mmCIF file of the N, C-alpha and C atoms, coordinates in Angstrom:
data_MODEL
# 
_entry.id   MODEL 
# 
loop_
_atom_site.group_PDB 
_atom_site.id 
_atom_site.type_symbol 
_atom_site.label_atom_id 
_atom_site.label_alt_id 
_atom_site.label_comp_id 
_atom_site.label_asym_id 
_atom_site.label_entity_id 
_atom_site.label_seq_id 
_atom_site.pdbx_PDB_ins_code 
_atom_site.Cartn_x 
_atom_site.Cartn_y 
_atom_site.Cartn_z 
_atom_site.occupancy 
_atom_site.B_iso_or_equiv 
_atom_site.pdbx_formal_charge 
_atom_site.auth_seq_id 
_atom_site.auth_comp_id 
_atom_site.auth_asym_id 
_atom_site.auth_atom_id 
_atom_site.pdbx_PDB_model_num 
ATOM 1   N N  . UNK A 1 1  ? -26.067 -0.934  43.789 1.00 0.00 ? 1  UNK A N  1 
ATOM 2   C CA . UNK A 1 1  ? -24.880 -0.239  43.370 1.00 0.00 ? 1  UNK A CA 1 
ATOM 3   C C  . UNK A 1 1  ? -25.233 0.633   42.169 1.00 0.00 ? 1  UNK A C  1 
ATOM 4   N N  . UNK A 1 2  ? -24.731 1.827   42.168 1.00 0.00 ? 2  UNK A N  1 
ATOM 5   C CA . UNK A 1 2  ? -24.947 2.764   41.058 1.00 0.00 ? 2  UNK A CA 1 
ATOM 6   C C  . UNK A 1 2  ? -23.608 3.012   40.374 1.00 0.00 ? 2  UNK A C  1 
ATOM 7   N N  . UNK A 1 3  ? -23.576 2.884   39.047 1.00 0.00 ? 3  UNK A N  1 
ATOM 8   C CA . UNK A 1 3  ? -22.331 3.059   38.307 1.00 0.00 ? 3  UNK A CA 1 
ATOM 9   C C  . UNK A 1 3  ? -22.009 4.519   38.037 1.00 0.00 ? 3  UNK A C  1 
ATOM 10  N N  . UNK A 1 4  ? -22.964 5.414   38.299 1.00 0.00 ? 4  UNK A N  1 
ATOM 11  C CA . UNK A 1 4  ? -22.766 6.830   37.997 1.00 0.00 ? 4  UNK A CA 1 
ATOM 12  C C  . UNK A 1 4  ? -23.245 7.693   39.170 1.00 0.00 ? 4  UNK A C  1 
ATOM 13  N N  . UNK A 1 5  ? -22.598 7.551   40.344 1.00 0.00 ? 5  UNK A N  1 
ATOM 14  C CA . UNK A 1 5  ? -23.070 8.285   41.520 1.00 0.00 ? 5  UNK A CA 1 
ATOM 15  C C  . UNK A 1 5  ? -22.626 9.756   41.518 1.00 0.00 ? 5  UNK A C  1 
ATOM 16  N N  . UNK A 1 6  ? -23.567 10.642  41.337 1.00 0.00 ? 6  UNK A N  1 
ATOM 17  C CA . UNK A 1 6  ? -23.313 12.080  41.472 1.00 0.00 ? 6  UNK A CA 1 
ATOM 18  C C  . UNK A 1 6  ? -24.600 12.717  41.978 1.00 0.00 ? 6  UNK A C  1 
ATOM 19  N N  . UNK A 1 7  ? -24.544 13.937  42.474 1.00 0.00 ? 7  UNK A N  1 
ATOM 20  C CA . UNK A 1 7  ? -25.715 14.548  43.104 1.00 0.00 ? 7  UNK A CA 1 
ATOM 21  C C  . UNK A 1 7  ? -26.975 14.583  42.236 1.00 0.00 ? 7  UNK A C  1 
ATOM 22  N N  . UNK A 1 8  ? -26.838 14.518  40.928 1.00 0.00 ? 8  UNK A N  1 
ATOM 23  C CA . UNK A 1 8  ? -28.018 14.499  40.073 1.00 0.00 ? 8  UNK A CA 1 
ATOM 24  C C  . UNK A 1 8  ? -28.703 13.146  40.015 1.00 0.00 ? 8  UNK A C  1 
ATOM 25  N N  . UNK A 1 9  ? -28.019 12.090  40.445 1.00 0.00 ? 9  UNK A N  1 
ATOM 26  C CA . UNK A 1 9  ? -28.568 10.737  40.375 1.00 0.00 ? 9  UNK A CA 1 
ATOM 27  C C  . UNK A 1 9  ? -28.938 10.161  41.735 1.00 0.00 ? 9  UNK A C  1 
ATOM 28  N N  . UNK A 1 10 ? -28.393 10.711  42.804 1.00 0.00 ? 10 UNK A N  1 
ATOM 29  C CA . UNK A 1 10 ? -28.592 10.137  44.130 1.00 0.00 ? 10 UNK A CA 1 
ATOM 30  C C  . UNK A 1 10 ? -28.884 11.252  45.131 1.00 0.00 ? 10 UNK A C  1 
ATOM 31  N N  . UNK A 1 11 ? -29.791 10.954  46.057 1.00 0.00 ? 11 UNK A N  1 
ATOM 32  C CA . UNK A 1 11 ? -30.062 11.873  47.162 1.00 0.00 ? 11 UNK A CA 1 
ATOM 33  C C  . UNK A 1 11 ? -30.121 11.047  48.443 1.00 0.00 ? 11 UNK A C  1 
ATOM 34  N N  . UNK A 1 12 ? -30.069 11.726  49.584 1.00 0.00 ? 12 UNK A N  1 
ATOM 35  C CA . UNK A 1 12 ? -30.173 11.067  50.881 1.00 0.00 ? 12 UNK A CA 1 
ATOM 36  C C  . UNK A 1 12 ? -31.486 11.494  51.519 1.00 0.00 ? 12 UNK A C  1 
ATOM 37  N N  . UNK A 1 13 ? -32.272 10.524  51.954 1.00 0.00 ? 13 UNK A N  1 
ATOM 38  C CA . UNK A 1 13 ? -33.549 10.788  52.613 1.00 0.00 ? 13 UNK A CA 1 
ATOM 39  C C  . UNK A 1 13 ? -33.284 10.999  54.100 1.00 0.00 ? 13 UNK A C  1 
ATOM 40  N N  . UNK A 1 14 ? -33.077 12.235  54.491 1.00 0.00 ? 14 UNK A N  1 
ATOM 41  C CA . UNK A 1 14 ? -32.706 12.570  55.875 1.00 0.00 ? 14 UNK A CA 1 
ATOM 42  C C  . UNK A 1 14 ? -33.832 12.282  56.860 1.00 0.00 ? 14 UNK A C  1 
ATOM 43  N N  . UNK A 1 15 ? -35.076 12.233  56.397 1.00 0.00 ? 15 UNK A N  1 
ATOM 44  C CA . UNK A 1 15 ? -36.209 12.029  57.299 1.00 0.00 ? 15 UNK A CA 1 
ATOM 45  C C  . UNK A 1 15 ? -36.478 10.560  57.591 1.00 0.00 ? 15 UNK A C  1 
ATOM 46  N N  . UNK A 1 16 ? -35.920 9.666   56.812 1.00 0.00 ? 16 UNK A N  1 
ATOM 47  C CA . UNK A 1 16 ? -36.188 8.229   56.983 1.00 0.00 ? 16 UNK A CA 1 
ATOM 48  C C  . UNK A 1 16 ? -34.913 7.426   57.163 1.00 0.00 ? 16 UNK A C  1 
ATOM 49  N N  . UNK A 1 17 ? -34.064 7.877   58.024 1.00 0.00 ? 17 UNK A N  1 
ATOM 50  C CA . UNK A 1 17 ? -32.877 7.112   58.383 1.00 0.00 ? 17 UNK A CA 1 
ATOM 51  C C  . UNK A 1 17 ? -31.705 7.206   57.430 1.00 0.00 ? 17 UNK A C  1 
ATOM 52  N N  . UNK A 1 18 ? -31.712 8.172   56.535 1.00 0.00 ? 18 UNK A N  1 
ATOM 53  C CA . UNK A 1 18 ? -30.572 8.355   55.652 1.00 0.00 ? 18 UNK A CA 1 
ATOM 54  C C  . UNK A 1 18 ? -30.512 7.382   54.490 1.00 0.00 ? 18 UNK A C  1 
ATOM 55  N N  . UNK A 1 19 ? -31.652 6.820   54.109 1.00 0.00 ? 19 UNK A N  1 
ATOM 56  C CA . UNK A 1 19 ? -31.668 5.896   52.966 1.00 0.00 ? 19 UNK A CA 1 
ATOM 57  C C  . UNK A 1 19 ? -31.280 6.647   51.695 1.00 0.00 ? 19 UNK A C  1 
ATOM 58  N N  . UNK A 1 20 ? -30.668 5.905   50.761 1.00 0.00 ? 20 UNK A N  1 
ATOM 59  C CA . UNK A 1 20 ? -30.318 6.496   49.476 1.00 0.00 ? 20 UNK A CA 1 
ATOM 60  C C  . UNK A 1 20 ? -31.514 6.452   48.538 1.00 0.00 ? 20 UNK A C  1 
ATOM 61  N N  . UNK A 1 21 ? -31.699 7.536   47.795 1.00 0.00 ? 21 UNK A N  1 
ATOM 62  C CA . UNK A 1 21 ? -32.747 7.620   46.786 1.00 0.00 ? 21 UNK A CA 1 
ATOM 63  C C  . UNK A 1 21 ? -32.045 7.700   45.437 1.00 0.00 ? 21 UNK A C  1 
ATOM 64  N N  . UNK A 1 22 ? -32.342 6.754   44.555 1.00 0.00 ? 22 UNK A N  1 
ATOM 65  C CA . UNK A 1 22 ? -31.732 6.727   43.230 1.00 0.00 ? 22 UNK A CA 1 
ATOM 66  C C  . UNK A 1 22 ? -32.708 7.305   42.213 1.00 0.00 ? 22 UNK A C  1 
ATOM 67  N N  . UNK A 1 23 ? -32.224 8.206   41.366 1.00 0.00 ? 23 UNK A N  1 
ATOM 68  C CA . UNK A 1 23 ? -33.044 8.819   40.331 1.00 0.00 ? 23 UNK A CA 1 
ATOM 69  C C  . UNK A 1 23 ? -32.743 8.268   38.941 1.00 0.00 ? 23 UNK A C  1 
ATOM 70  N N  . UNK A 1 24 ? -31.593 7.692   38.742 1.00 0.00 ? 24 UNK A N  1 
ATOM 71  C CA . UNK A 1 24 ? -31.184 7.203   37.425 1.00 0.00 ? 24 UNK A CA 1 
ATOM 72  C C  . UNK A 1 24 ? -30.872 5.719   37.551 1.00 0.00 ? 24 UNK A C  1 
ATOM 73  N N  . UNK A 1 25 ? -31.664 4.893   36.898 1.00 0.00 ? 25 UNK A N  1 
ATOM 74  C CA . UNK A 1 25 ? -31.486 3.449   36.986 1.00 0.00 ? 25 UNK A CA 1 
ATOM 75  C C  . UNK A 1 25 ? -30.818 2.875   35.743 1.00 0.00 ? 25 UNK A C  1 
ATOM 76  N N  . UNK A 1 26 ? -30.161 3.712   34.959 1.00 0.00 ? 26 UNK A N  1 
ATOM 77  C CA . UNK A 1 26 ? -29.539 3.267   33.711 1.00 0.00 ? 26 UNK A CA 1 
ATOM 78  C C  . UNK A 1 26 ? -28.453 2.235   33.910 1.00 0.00 ? 26 UNK A C  1 
ATOM 79  N N  . UNK A 1 27 ? -27.644 2.382   34.929 1.00 0.00 ? 27 UNK A N  1 
ATOM 80  C CA . UNK A 1 27 ? -26.555 1.434   35.180 1.00 0.00 ? 27 UNK A CA 1 
ATOM 81  C C  . UNK A 1 27 ? -26.583 1.027   36.656 1.00 0.00 ? 27 UNK A C  1 
ATOM 82  N N  . UNK A 1 28 ? -27.565 0.238   37.009 1.00 0.00 ? 28 UNK A N  1 
ATOM 83  C CA . UNK A 1 28 ? -27.709 -0.244  38.376 1.00 0.00 ? 28 UNK A CA 1 
ATOM 84  C C  . UNK A 1 28 ? -27.426 -1.738  38.399 1.00 0.00 ? 28 UNK A C  1 
ATOM 85  N N  . UNK A 1 29 ? -26.966 -2.211  39.511 1.00 0.00 ? 29 UNK A N  1 
ATOM 86  C CA . UNK A 1 29 ? -26.715 -3.633  39.642 1.00 0.00 ? 29 UNK A CA 1 
ATOM 87  C C  . UNK A 1 29 ? -26.494 -3.998  41.089 1.00 0.00 ? 29 UNK A C  1 
ATOM 88  N N  . UNK A 1 30 ? -26.268 -5.247  41.319 1.00 0.00 ? 30 UNK A N  1 
ATOM 89  C CA . UNK A 1 30 ? -26.005 -5.740  42.666 1.00 0.00 ? 30 UNK A CA 1 
ATOM 90  C C  . UNK A 1 30 ? -24.713 -6.548  42.638 1.00 0.00 ? 30 UNK A C  1 
ATOM 91  N N  . UNK A 1 31 ? -23.962 -6.439  43.697 1.00 0.00 ? 31 UNK A N  1 
ATOM 92  C CA . UNK A 1 31 ? -22.744 -7.219  43.852 1.00 0.00 ? 31 UNK A CA 1 
ATOM 93  C C  . UNK A 1 31 ? -23.043 -8.289  44.900 1.00 0.00 ? 31 UNK A C  1 
ATOM 94  N N  . UNK A 1 32 ? -22.924 -9.562  44.529 1.00 0.00 ? 32 UNK A N  1 
ATOM 95  C CA . UNK A 1 32 ? -23.185 -10.634 45.494 1.00 0.00 ? 32 UNK A CA 1 
ATOM 96  C C  . UNK A 1 32 ? -22.294 -10.487 46.729 1.00 0.00 ? 32 UNK A C  1 
ATOM 97  N N  . UNK A 1 33 ? -22.813 -10.927 47.870 1.00 0.00 ? 33 UNK A N  1 
ATOM 98  C CA . UNK A 1 33 ? -22.093 -10.733 49.134 1.00 0.00 ? 33 UNK A CA 1 
ATOM 99  C C  . UNK A 1 33 ? -20.711 -11.381 49.132 1.00 0.00 ? 33 UNK A C  1 
ATOM 100 N N  . UNK A 1 34 ? -20.557 -12.541 48.476 1.00 0.00 ? 34 UNK A N  1 
ATOM 101 C CA . UNK A 1 34 ? -19.243 -13.179 48.461 1.00 0.00 ? 34 UNK A CA 1 
ATOM 102 C C  . UNK A 1 34 ? -18.244 -12.366 47.632 1.00 0.00 ? 34 UNK A C  1 
ATOM 103 N N  . UNK A 1 35 ? -18.718 -11.712 46.564 1.00 0.00 ? 35 UNK A N  1 
ATOM 104 C CA . UNK A 1 35 ? -17.828 -10.862 45.768 1.00 0.00 ? 35 UNK A CA 1 
ATOM 105 C C  . UNK A 1 35 ? -17.489 -9.601  46.550 1.00 0.00 ? 35 UNK A C  1 
ATOM 106 N N  . UNK A 1 36 ? -18.480 -9.034  47.260 1.00 0.00 ? 36 UNK A N  1 
ATOM 107 C CA . UNK A 1 36 ? -18.206 -7.865  48.118 1.00 0.00 ? 36 UNK A CA 1 
ATOM 108 C C  . UNK A 1 36 ? -17.134 -8.200  49.147 1.00 0.00 ? 36 UNK A C  1 
ATOM 109 N N  . UNK A 1 37 ? -17.260 -9.362  49.759 1.00 0.00 ? 37 UNK A N  1 
ATOM 110 C CA . UNK A 1 37 ? -16.254 -9.788  50.741 1.00 0.00 ? 37 UNK A CA 1 
ATOM 111 C C  . UNK A 1 37 ? -14.889 -9.932  50.088 1.00 0.00 ? 37 UNK A C  1 
ATOM 112 N N  . UNK A 1 38 ? -14.872 -10.470 48.879 1.00 0.00 ? 38 UNK A N  1 
ATOM 113 C CA . UNK A 1 38 ? -13.614 -10.621 48.151 1.00 0.00 ? 38 UNK A CA 1 
ATOM 114 C C  . UNK A 1 38 ? -12.984 -9.278  47.825 1.00 0.00 ? 38 UNK A C  1 
ATOM 115 N N  . UNK A 1 39 ? -13.801 -8.311  47.429 1.00 0.00 ? 39 UNK A N  1 
ATOM 116 C CA . UNK A 1 39 ? -13.267 -6.983  47.125 1.00 0.00 ? 39 UNK A CA 1 
ATOM 117 C C  . UNK A 1 39 ? -12.662 -6.338  48.366 1.00 0.00 ? 39 UNK A C  1 
ATOM 118 N N  . UNK A 1 40 ? -13.305 -6.536  49.508 1.00 0.00 ? 40 UNK A N  1 
ATOM 119 C CA . UNK A 1 40 ? -12.753 -6.008  50.758 1.00 0.00 ? 40 UNK A CA 1 
ATOM 120 C C  . UNK A 1 40 ? -11.436 -6.700  51.088 1.00 0.00 ? 40 UNK A C  1 
ATOM 121 N N  . UNK A 1 41 ? -11.383 -8.014  50.896 1.00 0.00 ? 41 UNK A N  1 
ATOM 122 C CA . UNK A 1 41 ? -10.148 -8.772  51.134 1.00 0.00 ? 41 UNK A CA 1 
ATOM 123 C C  . UNK A 1 41 ? -9.039  -8.297  50.191 1.00 0.00 ? 41 UNK A C  1 
ATOM 124 N N  . UNK A 1 42 ? -9.395  -8.055  48.930 1.00 0.00 ? 42 UNK A N  1 
ATOM 125 C CA . UNK A 1 42 ? -8.425  -7.545  47.957 1.00 0.00 ? 42 UNK A CA 1 
ATOM 126 C C  . UNK A 1 42 ? -7.905  -6.175  48.382 1.00 0.00 ? 42 UNK A C  1 
ATOM 127 N N  . UNK A 1 43 ? -8.796  -5.317  48.829 1.00 0.00 ? 43 UNK A N  1 
ATOM 128 C CA . UNK A 1 43 ? -8.392  -4.000  49.302 1.00 0.00 ? 43 UNK A CA 1 
ATOM 129 C C  . UNK A 1 43 ? -7.348  -4.126  50.411 1.00 0.00 ? 43 UNK A C  1 
ATOM 130 N N  . UNK A 1 44 ? -7.619  -4.992  51.390 1.00 0.00 ? 44 UNK A N  1 
ATOM 131 C CA . UNK A 1 44 ? -6.673  -5.149  52.492 1.00 0.00 ? 44 UNK A CA 1 
ATOM 132 C C  . UNK A 1 44 ? -5.357  -5.771  52.025 1.00 0.00 ? 44 UNK A C  1 
ATOM 133 N N  . UNK A 1 45 ? -5.415  -6.684  51.082 1.00 0.00 ? 45 UNK A N  1 
ATOM 134 C CA . UNK A 1 45 ? -4.187  -7.257  50.543 1.00 0.00 ? 45 UNK A CA 1 
ATOM 135 C C  . UNK A 1 45 ? -3.312  -6.201  49.888 1.00 0.00 ? 45 UNK A C  1 
ATOM 136 N N  . UNK A 1 46 ? -3.930  -5.313  49.114 1.00 0.00 ? 46 UNK A N  1 
ATOM 137 C CA . UNK A 1 46 ? -3.188  -4.227  48.470 1.00 0.00 ? 46 UNK A CA 1 
ATOM 138 C C  . UNK A 1 46 ? -2.687  -3.247  49.524 1.00 0.00 ? 46 UNK A C  1 
ATOM 139 N N  . UNK A 1 47 ? -3.559  -2.879  50.458 1.00 0.00 ? 47 UNK A N  1 
ATOM 140 C CA . UNK A 1 47 ? -3.198  -1.920  51.504 1.00 0.00 ? 47 UNK A CA 1 
ATOM 141 C C  . UNK A 1 47 ? -2.019  -2.415  52.338 1.00 0.00 ? 47 UNK A C  1 
ATOM 142 N N  . UNK A 1 48 ? -2.023  -3.707  52.641 1.00 0.00 ? 48 UNK A N  1 
ATOM 143 C CA . UNK A 1 48 ? -0.959  -4.292  53.462 1.00 0.00 ? 48 UNK A CA 1 
ATOM 144 C C  . UNK A 1 48 ? 0.245   -4.746  52.629 1.00 0.00 ? 48 UNK A C  1 
ATOM 145 N N  . UNK A 1 49 ? 0.211   -4.445  51.329 1.00 0.00 ? 49 UNK A N  1 
ATOM 146 C CA . UNK A 1 49 ? 1.314   -4.789  50.420 1.00 0.00 ? 49 UNK A CA 1 
ATOM 147 C C  . UNK A 1 49 ? 1.636   -6.280  50.488 1.00 0.00 ? 49 UNK A C  1 
ATOM 148 N N  . UNK A 1 50 ? 0.553   -7.083  50.414 1.00 0.00 ? 50 UNK A N  1 
ATOM 149 C CA . UNK A 1 50 ? 0.667   -8.535  50.475 1.00 0.00 ? 50 UNK A CA 1 
ATOM 150 C C  . UNK A 1 50 ? 0.260   -9.112  49.116 1.00 0.00 ? 50 UNK A C  1 
ATOM 151 N N  . UNK A 1 51 ? 1.240   -9.284  48.201 1.00 0.00 ? 51 UNK A N  1 
ATOM 152 C CA . UNK A 1 51 ? 0.890   -9.732  46.848 1.00 0.00 ? 51 UNK A CA 1 
ATOM 153 C C  . UNK A 1 51 ? 0.261   -11.119 46.813 1.00 0.00 ? 51 UNK A C  1 
ATOM 154 N N  . UNK A 1 52 ? 0.685   -12.026 47.668 1.00 0.00 ? 52 UNK A N  1 
ATOM 155 C CA . UNK A 1 52 ? 0.105   -13.373 47.661 1.00 0.00 ? 52 UNK A CA 1 
ATOM 156 C C  . UNK A 1 52 ? -1.384  -13.324 48.021 1.00 0.00 ? 52 UNK A C  1 
ATOM 157 N N  . UNK A 1 53 ? -1.697  -12.576 49.065 1.00 0.00 ? 53 UNK A N  1 
ATOM 158 C CA . UNK A 1 53 ? -3.100  -12.416 49.478 1.00 0.00 ? 53 UNK A CA 1 
ATOM 159 C C  . UNK A 1 53 ? -3.915  -11.758 48.367 1.00 0.00 ? 53 UNK A C  1 
ATOM 160 N N  . UNK A 1 54 ? -3.349  -10.726 47.760 1.00 0.00 ? 54 UNK A N  1 
ATOM 161 C CA . UNK A 1 54 ? -4.048  -9.992  46.700 1.00 0.00 ? 54 UNK A CA 1 
ATOM 162 C C  . UNK A 1 54 ? -4.327  -10.878 45.491 1.00 0.00 ? 54 UNK A C  1 
ATOM 163 N N  . UNK A 1 55 ? -3.312  -11.609 45.029 1.00 0.00 ? 55 UNK A N  1 
ATOM 164 C CA . UNK A 1 55 ? -3.470  -12.476 43.849 1.00 0.00 ? 55 UNK A CA 1 
ATOM 165 C C  . UNK A 1 55 ? -4.453  -13.601 44.151 1.00 0.00 ? 55 UNK A C  1 
ATOM 166 N N  . UNK A 1 56 ? -4.316  -14.223 45.308 1.00 0.00 ? 56 UNK A N  1 
ATOM 167 C CA . UNK A 1 56 ? -5.232  -15.305 45.695 1.00 0.00 ? 56 UNK A CA 1 
ATOM 168 C C  . UNK A 1 56 ? -6.676  -14.800 45.711 1.00 0.00 ? 56 UNK A C  1 
ATOM 169 N N  . UNK A 1 57 ? -6.903  -13.644 46.309 1.00 0.00 ? 57 UNK A N  1 
ATOM 170 C CA . UNK A 1 57 ? -8.247  -13.078 46.396 1.00 0.00 ? 57 UNK A CA 1 
ATOM 171 C C  . UNK A 1 57 ? -8.778  -12.700 45.028 1.00 0.00 ? 57 UNK A C  1 
ATOM 172 N N  . UNK A 1 58 ? -7.942  -12.090 44.206 1.00 0.00 ? 58 UNK A N  1 
ATOM 173 C CA . UNK A 1 58 ? -8.365  -11.699 42.867 1.00 0.00 ? 58 UNK A CA 1 
ATOM 174 C C  . UNK A 1 58 ? -8.751  -12.928 42.040 1.00 0.00 ? 58 UNK A C  1 
ATOM 175 N N  . UNK A 1 59 ? -7.998  -13.997 42.164 1.00 0.00 ? 59 UNK A N  1 
ATOM 176 C CA . UNK A 1 59 ? -8.343  -15.240 41.455 1.00 0.00 ? 59 UNK A CA 1 
ATOM 177 C C  . UNK A 1 59 ? -9.698  -15.762 41.906 1.00 0.00 ? 59 UNK A C  1 
ATOM 178 N N  . UNK A 1 60 ? -9.941  -15.684 43.215 1.00 0.00 ? 60 UNK A N  1 
ATOM 179 C CA . UNK A 1 60 ? -11.237 -16.142 43.734 1.00 0.00 ? 60 UNK A CA 1 
ATOM 180 C C  . UNK A 1 60 ? -12.379 -15.282 43.203 1.00 0.00 ? 60 UNK A C  1 
ATOM 181 N N  . UNK A 1 61 ? -12.164 -13.981 43.156 1.00 0.00 ? 61 UNK A N  1 
ATOM 182 C CA . UNK A 1 61 ? -13.208 -13.077 42.644 1.00 0.00 ? 61 UNK A CA 1 
ATOM 183 C C  . UNK A 1 61 ? -13.479 -13.367 41.176 1.00 0.00 ? 61 UNK A C  1 
ATOM 184 N N  . UNK A 1 62 ? -12.423 -13.525 40.394 1.00 0.00 ? 62 UNK A N  1 
ATOM 185 C CA . UNK A 1 62 ? -12.589 -13.732 38.963 1.00 0.00 ? 62 UNK A CA 1 
ATOM 186 C C  . UNK A 1 62 ? -13.199 -15.088 38.620 1.00 0.00 ? 62 UNK A C  1 
ATOM 187 N N  . UNK A 1 63 ? -13.074 -16.051 39.509 1.00 0.00 ? 63 UNK A N  1 
ATOM 188 C CA . UNK A 1 63 ? -13.657 -17.368 39.240 1.00 0.00 ? 63 UNK A CA 1 
ATOM 189 C C  . UNK A 1 63 ? -15.097 -17.462 39.710 1.00 0.00 ? 63 UNK A C  1 
ATOM 190 N N  . UNK A 1 64 ? -15.654 -16.372 40.260 1.00 0.00 ? 64 UNK A N  1 
ATOM 191 C CA . UNK A 1 64 ? -17.031 -16.346 40.746 1.00 0.00 ? 64 UNK A CA 1 
ATOM 192 C C  . UNK A 1 64 ? -17.992 -16.584 39.592 1.00 0.00 ? 64 UNK A C  1 
ATOM 193 N N  . UNK A 1 65 ? -18.907 -17.524 39.771 1.00 0.00 ? 65 UNK A N  1 
ATOM 194 C CA . UNK A 1 65 ? -19.942 -17.797 38.762 1.00 0.00 ? 65 UNK A CA 1 
ATOM 195 C C  . UNK A 1 65 ? -21.030 -16.753 38.899 1.00 0.00 ? 65 UNK A C  1 
ATOM 196 N N  . UNK A 1 66 ? -21.272 -15.978 37.842 1.00 0.00 ? 66 UNK A N  1 
ATOM 197 C CA . UNK A 1 66 ? -22.326 -14.968 37.916 1.00 0.00 ? 66 UNK A CA 1 
ATOM 198 C C  . UNK A 1 66 ? -23.578 -15.425 37.223 1.00 0.00 ? 66 UNK A C  1 
# 
């Protein structure tokens, strides 16, 4: 994950399957798969206007041990 994605920091390698090329590693990190899943669940909770689902998911994300 890149915290500052703009054309000066990222390019696409069109010759090798469209992989991303990062030029600036100042603010790079990884989001664990369970947190990624939680963020997707949160997105759907908000999209579907389901406050119970959203709050439950947000609590789960925030309680994640990093």
